[in-house]
C-alpha positions in Angstrom: 0.0 0.0 -0.1 3.0 2.3 0.5 3.3 3.2 -3.1 -0.3 4.3 -3.9 0.4 7.9 -3.7 3.6 7.7 -5.9 1.9 5.6 -8.5 -1.1 8.0 -8.6 1.2 10.9 -9.2 3.0 9.1 -11.9 -0.2 8.1 -13.6 -1.5 11.7 -13.4 1.8 12.9 -14.9 1.4 10.3 -17.6 -2.1 11.4 -18.4 -1.0 15.1 -18.4 1.8 14.2 -21.0 -0.7 12.3 -23.1 -2.8 15.4 -23.3 0.3 17.4 -24.0 1.3 14.9 -26.9 -2.3 15.0 -28.3 -2.5 18.7 -28.7 1.3 19.5 -28.8 1.2 22.1 -26.1 4.5 21.9 -24.1 7.0 19.0 -24.4 5.7 18.1 -28.0 5.9 21.6 -29.1 9.4 22.6 -27.8 11.1 19.9 -25.9 14.1 22.0 -25.1 12.2 24.9 -23.7 9.8 22.5 -21.9 12.7 20.7 -20.0 14.3 24.0 -19.1 10.9 25.4 -17.7 10.3 22.1 -15.9 13.8 22.0 -14.2 13.7 25.6 -13.2 10.2 25.2 -11.8 11.3 22.0 -9.9 14.4 23.8 -8.6 12.3 26.9 -7.5 9.7 24.8 -5.8 12.4 22.5 -4.0 14.1 25.7 -2.7 10.6 26.9 -1.6 10.2 23.5 0.2 13.6 23.6 1.8 12.9 27.0 3.2 9.6 26.0 4.5 11.2 22.9 6.1 14.0 25.0 7.6 11.6 27.4 9.0 9.4 24.7 10.6 6.4 25.4 8.5 6.4 22.3 6.2 6.3 18.9 7.9 5.9 15.3 6.2 2.6 14.0 7.0 2.4 10.3 7.9 0.3 8.4 5.5 -0.1 4.7 4.8 -0.4 5.6 1.0 3.1 7.1 0.8 6.3 5.2 0.5 7.9 6.7 3.5 11.2 7.2 1.8 12.8 10.5 2.5 15.1 12.4 0.3 15.9 14.7 3.1 14.4 15.4 6.5 10.8 16.1 5.9 11.1 15.8 2.2 9.4 12.6 0.9 10.3 11.1 -2.4 6.8 11.9 -3.6 7.3 15.6 -3.3 9.5 16.2 -6.3 7.4 14.0 -8.4 4.4 16.1 -7.3 6.3 19.4 -8.2 7.2 18.0 -11.7 3.4 17.2 -12.1 2.5 20.6 -10.8 4.8 22.4 -13.3 3.7 20.2 -16.4 0.0 20.6 -15.4 0.5 24.3 -15.1 2.2 24.6 -18.4 -0.3 22.3 -20.2 -3.2 24.4 -19.0 -1.5 27.6 -19.8 -0.5 26.7 -23.2 -3.9 25.1 -23.8 -5.8 28.2 -22.6 -3.5 30.4 -24.7 -4.3 28.4 -27.8 -8.0 28.6 -27.0 -8.1 32.3 -26.6 -6.0 32.7 -29.7 -8.4 30.8 -31.8 -11.4 32.7 -30.5 -9.6 36.0 -31.1 -9.0 34.9 -34.8 -12.6 33.7 -35.2 -13.8 37.1 -33.9 -11.5 39.1 -36.2 -12.8 37.2 -39.2 
């Protein structure tokens, strides 16, 4: 049972990448830029987490669904996977919304 959360995160990330592939929104539009944005976003949020942990704001919650594997004190292995999912989901939503708005703008102009 200890890997359910990690597997759910990986499945969700996989689904987001399938949407991305279908509509060529982020990685399938410009892989180099997408990798850079994802790594920069991951680094930013890991630093944010580190600051929160250091200040005593963030704590690892105990759950039977999580692996219990820690990368650092109070930083479970699921956290970077979640952060990658967060960045990818945000970018797919952003680029998808930008495409829809651009399409609407073109329709109204014609």
